[in-house]
VMD Tcl script that draws the C-alpha trace (Angstrom):
set ca {
  {-16.95 20.60 -3.00}
  {-19.18 23.59 -2.69}
  {-22.79 23.91 -3.72}
  {-21.99 25.68 -7.02}
  {-19.40 23.15 -8.15}
  {-21.78 20.30 -7.29}
  {-24.49 21.77 -9.53}
  {-22.01 22.17 -12.37}
  {-21.01 18.52 -12.00}
  {-24.69 17.50 -12.03}
  {-25.31 19.43 -15.25}
  {-22.37 17.84 -17.03}
  {-22.87 14.97 -19.46}
  {-22.27 11.63 -17.75}
  {-19.24 10.75 -19.89}
  {-17.39 13.90 -18.79}
  {-18.05 13.74 -15.04}
  {-15.23 11.30 -14.16}
  {-11.73 12.71 -13.92}
  {-12.71 16.29 -14.73}
  {-12.55 19.12 -12.22}
  {-15.55 21.43 -11.95}
  {-13.32 24.44 -12.70}
  {-12.59 22.92 -16.13}
  {-16.29 22.89 -17.07}
  {-18.31 25.76 -18.55}
  {-21.31 26.11 -16.17}
  {-23.72 27.27 -18.90}
  {-23.10 24.57 -21.51}
  {-21.63 21.78 -19.38}
  {-18.70 21.32 -21.79}
  {-14.98 21.43 -21.06}
  {-13.47 24.91 -21.07}
  {-10.10 23.85 -22.43}
  {-10.54 20.36 -23.91}
  {-7.15 20.24 -25.59}
  {-4.98 21.16 -22.63}
  {-3.40 18.63 -20.30}
  {-5.91 18.71 -17.44}
  {-4.98 18.66 -13.78}
  {-6.72 15.36 -13.23}
  {-4.64 13.68 -15.96}
  {-1.51 15.27 -14.51}
  {-2.30 13.87 -11.06}
  {-3.03 10.46 -12.59}
  {0.31 10.57 -14.39}
  {2.14 11.40 -11.16}
  {0.34 8.56 -9.37}
  {1.20 6.24 -12.28}
  {4.91 6.98 -11.95}
  {4.81 6.60 -8.16}
  {3.11 3.19 -8.45}
  {5.59 2.15 -11.13}
  {8.49 3.15 -8.89}
  {6.97 1.27 -5.94}
  {6.54 -1.84 -8.09}
  {10.17 -1.69 -9.20}
  {11.32 -1.14 -5.61}
  {9.28 -4.09 -4.34}
  {10.71 -6.28 -7.09}
  {14.23 -5.25 -6.08}
  {13.40 -6.00 -2.43}
  {12.11 -9.43 -3.49}
  {15.36 -10.14 -5.33}
  {17.36 -8.98 -2.30}
  {15.31 -11.24 -0.01}
  {15.86 -14.14 -2.42}
  {19.61 -13.59 -2.26}
  {19.95 -12.96 1.49}
  {17.28 -15.32 2.83}
  {16.81 -18.19 0.36}
  {14.96 -20.26 2.98}
  {12.11 -17.72 3.34}
  {9.78 -18.28 0.36}
  {6.78 -16.71 2.13}
  {8.45 -13.31 2.48}
  {9.68 -13.52 -1.11}
  {6.21 -14.32 -2.42}
  {4.68 -11.48 -0.37}
  {7.14 -8.98 -1.87}
  {6.41 -10.28 -5.37}
  {2.65 -10.05 -4.76}
  {3.00 -6.42 -3.67}
  {5.08 -5.73 -6.75}
  {2.38 -7.19 -9.00}
  {-0.36 -5.24 -7.17}
  {1.51 -1.97 -7.68}
  {1.94 -2.83 -11.37}
  {-1.79 -3.53 -11.69}
  {-2.57 -0.17 -10.06}
  {-0.16 1.60 -12.39}
  {-1.70 -0.05 -15.45}
  {-5.20 0.95 -14.30}
  {-4.03 4.56 -13.96}
  {-2.44 4.38 -17.40}
  {-5.72 3.19 -18.90}
  {-7.57 6.06 -17.20}
  {-5.04 8.53 -18.62}
  {-5.58 7.15 -22.12}
  {-9.37 7.28 -21.71}
  {-9.32 10.89 -20.51}
  {-7.02 11.79 -23.39}
  {-9.36 10.23 -25.94}
  {-12.38 11.96 -24.36}
  {-10.60 15.31 -24.59}
  {-9.79 14.68 -28.24}
  {-13.38 13.65 -29.01}
  {-14.67 16.82 -27.33}
  {-12.13 18.90 -29.26}
  {-13.28 17.58 -32.64}
  {-17.00 18.29 -32.03}
}
mol new
graphics top color blue
foreach p $ca { graphics top sphere $p radius 0.5 }
foreach p [lrange $ca 0 end-1] q [lrange $ca 1 end] { graphics top cylinder $p $q radius 0.2 }
display resetview
C-alpha cells in the first residue's frame, strides 16, 4: 500500500477499516464511495468461501474413499475428517465476514 492509501485508511472510522479497500473510500469524508455495491473484498471472500467449501467436500469424499479402501487405517481416516472440518470452519468464518460486511454496507447506506 502506498503512502496516500495508508493515510486514507487511517482517517477512516474504525468499523469500516476491515475488509474495505482504500479505493472504495472517499478521502475527504472517510466514508464508502459506493456503499450499496458488492465490494471487491466481499467478492474475494465469497470466492474463498466457495473454494474452502469445495475443499471440505473433497476431503470428506477422500475420507469416505479411505474408509472403503483401507478400513484398517483409522489414523488416516481421522486426519482426512479433521481437515474436512477445518475447511468447513474456515468457510463458515468467511461466510460470517461476508454477512458482517453486508450489514455494514447497509447501515452506511441508510445513514
